Gaussian input, Z-matrix of N, CA and C with variables (Angstrom, degrees):
# hf/3-21g

backbone

0 1
 N
 C     1     B1
 C     2     B2     1     A1
 N     3     B3     2     A2     1     D1
 C     4     B4     3     A3     2     D2
 C     5     B5     4     A4     3     D3
 N     6     B6     5     A5     4     D4
 C     7     B7     6     A6     5     D5
 C     8     B8     7     A7     6     D6
 N     9     B9     8     A8     7     D7
 C    10    B10     9     A9     8     D8
 C    11    B11    10    A10     9     D9
 N    12    B12    11    A11    10    D10
 C    13    B13    12    A12    11    D11
 C    14    B14    13    A13    12    D12
 N    15    B15    14    A14    13    D13
 C    16    B16    15    A15    14    D14
 C    17    B17    16    A16    15    D15
 N    18    B18    17    A17    16    D16
 C    19    B19    18    A18    17    D17
 C    20    B20    19    A19    18    D18
 N    21    B21    20    A20    19    D19
 C    22    B22    21    A21    20    D20
 C    23    B23    22    A22    21    D21
 N    24    B24    23    A23    22    D22
 C    25    B25    24    A24    23    D23
 C    26    B26    25    A25    24    D24
 N    27    B27    26    A26    25    D25
 C    28    B28    27    A27    26    D26
 C    29    B29    28    A28    27    D27
 N    30    B30    29    A29    28    D28
 C    31    B31    30    A30    29    D29
 C    32    B32    31    A31    30    D30
 N    33    B33    32    A32    31    D31
 C    34    B34    33    A33    32    D32
 C    35    B35    34    A34    33    D33
 N    36    B36    35    A35    34    D34
 C    37    B37    36    A36    35    D35
 C    38    B38    37    A37    36    D36
 N    39    B39    38    A38    37    D37
 C    40    B40    39    A39    38    D38
 C    41    B41    40    A40    39    D39
 N    42    B42    41    A41    40    D40
 C    43    B43    42    A42    41    D41
 C    44    B44    43    A43    42    D42
 N    45    B45    44    A44    43    D43
 C    46    B46    45    A45    44    D44
 C    47    B47    46    A46    45    D45
 N    48    B48    47    A47    46    D46
 C    49    B49    48    A48    47    D47
 C    50    B50    49    A49    48    D48
 N    51    B51    50    A50    49    D49
 C    52    B52    51    A51    50    D50
 C    53    B53    52    A52    51    D51
 N    54    B54    53    A53    52    D52
 C    55    B55    54    A54    53    D53
 C    56    B56    55    A55    54    D54
 N    57    B57    56    A56    55    D55
 C    58    B58    57    A57    56    D56
 C    59    B59    58    A58    57    D57
 N    60    B60    59    A59    58    D58
 C    61    B61    60    A60    59    D59
 C    62    B62    61    A61    60    D60
 N    63    B63    62    A62    61    D61
 C    64    B64    63    A63    62    D62
 C    65    B65    64    A64    63    D63
 N    66    B66    65    A65    64    D64
 C    67    B67    66    A66    65    D65
 C    68    B68    67    A67    66    D66
 N    69    B69    68    A68    67    D67
 C    70    B70    69    A69    68    D68
 C    71    B71    70    A70    69    D69
 N    72    B72    71    A71    70    D70
 C    73    B73    72    A72    71    D71
 C    74    B74    73    A73    72    D72
 N    75    B75    74    A74    73    D73
 C    76    B76    75    A75    74    D74
 C    77    B77    76    A76    75    D75
 N    78    B78    77    A77    76    D76
 C    79    B79    78    A78    77    D77
 C    80    B80    79    A79    78    D78
 N    81    B81    80    A80    79    D79
 C    82    B82    81    A81    80    D80
 C    83    B83    82    A82    81    D81
 N    84    B84    83    A83    82    D82
 C    85    B85    84    A84    83    D83
 C    86    B86    85    A85    84    D84
 N    87    B87    86    A86    85    D85
 C    88    B88    87    A87    86    D86
 C    89    B89    88    A88    87    D87
 N    90    B90    89    A89    88    D88
 C    91    B91    90    A90    89    D89
 C    92    B92    91    A91    90    D90
 N    93    B93    92    A92    91    D91
 C    94    B94    93    A93    92    D92
 C    95    B95    94    A94    93    D93
 N    96    B96    95    A95    94    D94
 C    97    B97    96    A96    95    D95
 C    98    B98    97    A97    96    D96
 N    99    B99    98    A98    97    D97
 C   100   B100    99    A99    98    D98
 C   101   B101   100   A100    99    D99
 N   102   B102   101   A101   100   D100
 C   103   B103   102   A102   101   D101
 C   104   B104   103   A103   102   D102
 N   105   B105   104   A104   103   D103
 C   106   B106   105   A105   104   D104
 C   107   B107   106   A106   105   D105
 N   108   B108   107   A107   106   D106
 C   109   B109   108   A108   107   D107
 C   110   B110   109   A109   108   D108
 N   111   B111   110   A110   109   D109
 C   112   B112   111   A111   110   D110
 C   113   B113   112   A112   111   D111
 N   114   B114   113   A113   112   D112
 C   115   B115   114   A114   113   D113
 C   116   B116   115   A115   114   D114
 N   117   B117   116   A116   115   D115
 C   118   B118   117   A117   116   D116
 C   119   B119   118   A118   117   D117
 N   120   B120   119   A119   118   D118
 C   121   B121   120   A120   119   D119
 C   122   B122   121   A121   120   D120
 N   123   B123   122   A122   121   D121
 C   124   B124   123   A123   122   D122
 C   125   B125   124   A124   123   D123
 N   126   B126   125   A125   124   D124
 C   127   B127   126   A126   125   D125
 C   128   B128   127   A127   126   D126
 N   129   B129   128   A128   127   D127
 C   130   B130   129   A129   128   D128
 C   131   B131   130   A130   129   D129
 N   132   B132   131   A131   130   D130
 C   133   B133   132   A132   131   D131
 C   134   B134   133   A133   132   D132
 N   135   B135   134   A134   133   D133
 C   136   B136   135   A135   134   D134
 C   137   B137   136   A136   135   D135
 N   138   B138   137   A137   136   D136
 C   139   B139   138   A138   137   D137
 C   140   B140   139   A139   138   D138
 N   141   B141   140   A140   139   D139
 C   142   B142   141   A141   140   D140
 C   143   B143   142   A142   141   D141
 N   144   B144   143   A143   142   D142
 C   145   B145   144   A144   143   D143
 C   146   B146   145   A145   144   D144
 N   147   B147   146   A146   145   D145
 C   148   B148   147   A147   146   D146
 C   149   B149   148   A148   147   D147
 N   150   B150   149   A149   148   D148
 C   151   B151   150   A150   149   D149
 C   152   B152   151   A151   150   D150
 N   153   B153   152   A152   151   D151
 C   154   B154   153   A153   152   D152
 C   155   B155   154   A154   153   D153
 N   156   B156   155   A155   154   D154
 C   157   B157   156   A156   155   D155
 C   158   B158   157   A157   156   D156
 N   159   B159   158   A158   157   D157
 C   160   B160   159   A159   158   D158
 C   161   B161   160   A160   159   D159
 N   162   B162   161   A161   160   D160
 C   163   B163   162   A162   161   D161
 C   164   B164   163   A163   162   D162
 N   165   B165   164   A164   163   D163
 C   166   B166   165   A165   164   D164
 C   167   B167   166   A166   165   D165
 N   168   B168   167   A167   166   D166
 C   169   B169   168   A168   167   D167
 C   170   B170   169   A169   168   D168
 N   171   B171   170   A170   169   D169
 C   172   B172   171   A171   170   D170
 C   173   B173   172   A172   171   D171
 N   174   B174   173   A173   172   D172
 C   175   B175   174   A174   173   D173
 C   176   B176   175   A175   174   D174

   B1=1.4533
   B2=1.5208
   B3=1.3268
   B4=1.4619
   B5=1.5205
   B6=1.3268
   B7=1.4667
   B8=1.5192
   B9=1.3264
   B10=1.4579
   B11=1.5244
   B12=1.3187
   B13=1.4629
   B14=1.5186
   B15=1.3208
   B16=1.4664
   B17=1.5098
   B18=1.3187
   B19=1.4611
   B20=1.5167
   B21=1.3267
   B22=1.4574
   B23=1.5230
   B24=1.3344
   B25=1.4638
   B26=1.5217
   B27=1.3290
   B28=1.4614
   B29=1.5248
   B30=1.3275
   B31=1.4622
   B32=1.5276
   B33=1.3224
   B34=1.4645
   B35=1.5243
   B36=1.3263
   B37=1.4603
   B38=1.5283
   B39=1.3266
   B40=1.4695
   B41=1.5238
   B42=1.3233
   B43=1.4617
   B44=1.5254
   B45=1.3241
   B46=1.4698
   B47=1.5294
   B48=1.3265
   B49=1.4708
   B50=1.5221
   B51=1.3361
   B52=1.4597
   B53=1.5227
   B54=1.3221
   B55=1.4556
   B56=1.5215
   B57=1.3249
   B58=1.4618
   B59=1.5296
   B60=1.3349
   B61=1.4695
   B62=1.5255
   B63=1.3155
   B64=1.4517
   B65=1.5279
   B66=1.3070
   B67=1.4643
   B68=1.5210
   B69=1.3225
   B70=1.4605
   B71=1.5239
   B72=1.3363
   B73=1.4611
   B74=1.5261
   B75=1.3236
   B76=1.4568
   B77=1.5095
   B78=1.3058
   B79=1.4641
   B80=1.5232
   B81=1.3110
   B82=1.4556
   B83=1.5288
   B84=1.3090
   B85=1.4613
   B86=1.5231
   B87=1.3073
   B88=1.4613
   B89=1.5228
   B90=1.3123
   B91=1.4556
   B92=1.5243
   B93=1.3272
   B94=1.4611
   B95=1.5328
   B96=1.3082
   B97=1.4663
   B98=1.5152
   B99=1.3403
   B100=1.4604
   B101=1.5229
   B102=1.3313
   B103=1.4673
   B104=1.5289
   B105=1.3376
   B106=1.4572
   B107=1.5317
   B108=1.3195
   B109=1.4681
   B110=1.5287
   B111=1.3480
   B112=1.4681
   B113=1.5286
   B114=1.3348
   B115=1.4665
   B116=1.5242
   B117=1.3153
   B118=1.4658
   B119=1.5287
   B120=1.3214
   B121=1.4658
   B122=1.5266
   B123=1.3206
   B124=1.4604
   B125=1.5255
   B126=1.3224
   B127=1.4724
   B128=1.5284
   B129=1.3261
   B130=1.4613
   B131=1.5309
   B132=1.3388
   B133=1.4601
   B134=1.5118
   B135=1.3358
   B136=1.4671
   B137=1.5239
   B138=1.3295
   B139=1.4649
   B140=1.5293
   B141=1.3257
   B142=1.4633
   B143=1.5219
   B144=1.3303
   B145=1.4682
   B146=1.5345
   B147=1.3430
   B148=1.4583
   B149=1.5289
   B150=1.3133
   B151=1.4659
   B152=1.5174
   B153=1.3341
   B154=1.4622
   B155=1.5205
   B156=1.3224
   B157=1.4679
   B158=1.5163
   B159=1.3068
   B160=1.4732
   B161=1.5238
   B162=1.3260
   B163=1.4611
   B164=1.5175
   B165=1.3297
   B166=1.4670
   B167=1.5265
   B168=1.3279
   B169=1.4599
   B170=1.5249
   B171=1.3490
   B172=1.4608
   B173=1.5232
   B174=1.3181
   B175=1.4720
   B176=1.4968
   A1=110.98
   A2=116.73
   A3=119.34
   A4=110.60
   A5=116.53
   A6=120.52
   A7=110.40
   A8=117.49
   A9=120.67
   A10=110.64
   A11=117.05
   A12=121.01
   A13=111.99
   A14=115.97
   A15=119.74
   A16=111.41
   A17=116.65
   A18=119.94
   A19=111.66
   A20=116.75
   A21=120.05
   A22=110.87
   A23=117.68
   A24=121.36
   A25=110.72
   A26=116.67
   A27=120.21
   A28=111.04
   A29=117.95
   A30=121.07
   A31=110.45
   A32=116.47
   A33=120.73
   A34=110.49
   A35=117.17
   A36=120.50
   A37=110.31
   A38=118.06
   A39=121.35
   A40=110.31
   A41=117.53
   A42=120.97
   A43=110.53
   A44=117.48
   A45=120.98
   A46=110.84
   A47=117.12
   A48=120.27
   A49=110.50
   A50=117.19
   A51=120.27
   A52=111.46
   A53=117.59
   A54=121.72
   A55=110.87
   A56=117.51
   A57=121.32
   A58=111.00
   A59=116.84
   A60=119.94
   A61=110.16
   A62=116.90
   A63=121.40
   A64=111.16
   A65=117.04
   A66=121.69
   A67=110.61
   A68=117.59
   A69=121.72
   A70=111.25
   A71=117.12
   A72=119.00
   A73=112.18
   A74=117.81
   A75=121.52
   A76=115.16
   A77=117.81
   A78=121.55
   A79=109.76
   A80=115.25
   A81=121.25
   A82=109.02
   A83=115.68
   A84=120.66
   A85=107.65
   A86=116.13
   A87=120.50
   A88=108.13
   A89=115.05
   A90=120.76
   A91=108.80
   A92=117.44
   A93=118.68
   A94=110.54
   A95=115.90
   A96=120.87
   A97=112.45
   A98=117.92
   A99=119.48
   A100=112.56
   A101=118.38
   A102=122.56
   A103=109.49
   A104=116.53
   A105=121.50
   A106=112.87
   A107=117.21
   A108=120.70
   A109=111.78
   A110=120.41
   A111=118.42
   A112=112.94
   A113=117.53
   A114=120.46
   A115=110.70
   A116=116.80
   A117=121.16
   A118=110.19
   A119=117.52
   A120=121.14
   A121=110.13
   A122=117.67
   A123=121.79
   A124=111.73
   A125=117.10
   A126=121.18
   A127=110.50
   A128=117.13
   A129=119.86
   A130=111.58
   A131=117.25
   A132=120.72
   A133=111.57
   A134=116.55
   A135=120.56
   A136=110.01
   A137=117.19
   A138=120.75
   A139=110.82
   A140=117.48
   A141=121.42
   A142=110.86
   A143=116.18
   A144=121.28
   A145=110.88
   A146=117.05
   A147=119.86
   A148=111.50
   A149=118.26
   A150=120.82
   A151=110.50
   A152=117.58
   A153=120.79
   A154=111.52
   A155=117.53
   A156=121.06
   A157=111.08
   A158=117.45
   A159=121.23
   A160=109.96
   A161=117.55
   A162=121.53
   A163=111.59
   A164=116.96
   A165=120.61
   A166=111.79
   A167=118.11
   A168=120.38
   A169=112.20
   A170=117.29
   A171=119.28
   A172=112.05
   A173=118.44
   A174=120.80
   A175=112.02
   D1=-29.58
   D2=178.83
   D3=-63.86
   D4=-40.60
   D5=-179.35
   D6=-64.30
   D7=-42.31
   D8=-180.00
   D9=-63.74
   D10=-44.40
   D11=179.45
   D12=-62.56
   D13=-44.93
   D14=178.11
   D15=-65.77
   D16=-42.02
   D17=179.49
   D18=-61.08
   D19=-42.89
   D20=178.00
   D21=-66.21
   D22=-42.01
   D23=179.00
   D24=-60.85
   D25=-47.44
   D26=-179.51
   D27=-66.12
   D28=-35.70
   D29=177.53
   D30=-64.70
   D31=-42.36
   D32=178.05
   D33=-64.33
   D34=-40.06
   D35=178.65
   D36=-62.63
   D37=-42.34
   D38=178.59
   D39=-62.92
   D40=-42.27
   D41=179.31
   D42=-63.92
   D43=-41.74
   D44=178.89
   D45=-64.63
   D46=-40.13
   D47=177.66
   D48=-63.32
   D49=-45.09
   D50=177.83
   D51=-63.42
   D52=-38.10
   D53=177.36
   D54=-64.65
   D55=-41.68
   D56=178.59
   D57=-65.07
   D58=-42.31
   D59=177.24
   D60=-62.29
   D61=-42.74
   D62=178.55
   D63=-62.15
   D64=-39.58
   D65=179.09
   D66=-66.36
   D67=-41.28
   D68=-178.10
   D69=-67.34
   D70=-44.63
   D71=-177.74
   D72=-83.54
   D73=-14.37
   D74=176.14
   D75=75.77
   D76=20.26
   D77=179.28
   D78=-132.15
   D79=165.63
   D80=176.20
   D81=-81.32
   D82=135.34
   D83=176.27
   D84=-99.02
   D85=123.51
   D86=175.72
   D87=-115.47
   D88=130.02
   D89=178.51
   D90=-107.36
   D91=124.90
   D92=175.15
   D93=-69.52
   D94=160.65
   D95=-177.16
   D96=-58.99
   D97=-35.81
   D98=-178.07
   D99=-72.61
   D100=-7.80
   D101=172.42
   D102=-102.02
   D103=-41.08
   D104=-175.65
   D105=-65.44
   D106=-46.90
   D107=-176.46
   D108=-63.29
   D109=-47.54
   D110=176.57
   D111=-63.89
   D112=-31.45
   D113=176.87
   D114=-63.79
   D115=-43.66
   D116=178.18
   D117=-65.06
   D118=-43.68
   D119=179.01
   D120=-63.03
   D121=-40.80
   D122=178.35
   D123=-62.98
   D124=-45.99
   D125=-179.27
   D126=-62.60
   D127=-46.42
   D128=-179.38
   D129=-71.25
   D130=-30.90
   D131=175.72
   D132=-65.35
   D133=-41.18
   D134=176.96
   D135=-63.53
   D136=-42.22
   D137=178.63
   D138=-62.67
   D139=-42.64
   D140=178.72
   D141=-64.53
   D142=-43.68
   D143=-179.70
   D144=-61.78
   D145=-44.88
   D146=-179.79
   D147=-67.16
   D148=-38.08
   D149=177.79
   D150=-65.96
   D151=-39.59
   D152=177.45
   D153=-64.29
   D154=-43.54
   D155=179.43
   D156=-65.10
   D157=-37.57
   D158=179.48
   D159=-66.34
   D160=-39.80
   D161=179.25
   D162=-65.93
   D163=-40.09
   D164=-178.12
   D165=-75.03
   D166=-30.25
   D167=-178.15
   D168=-79.37
   D169=-18.71
   D170=-178.50
   D171=-84.18
   D172=-5.96
   D173=-179.56
   D174=-79.39

């Protein structure tokens, strides 16, 4: 459950950053699939990695 929570939090943070960039430049940001999918995998991979490290360090 920690990984899911972190993954969702990091995904929301990425969306907010993209929204802020879009607001600043005044245009719509469109991400092609070959950029979006690796971005999602990267965000969830970081969340999984941090959850794994937290589990191993608490032992």
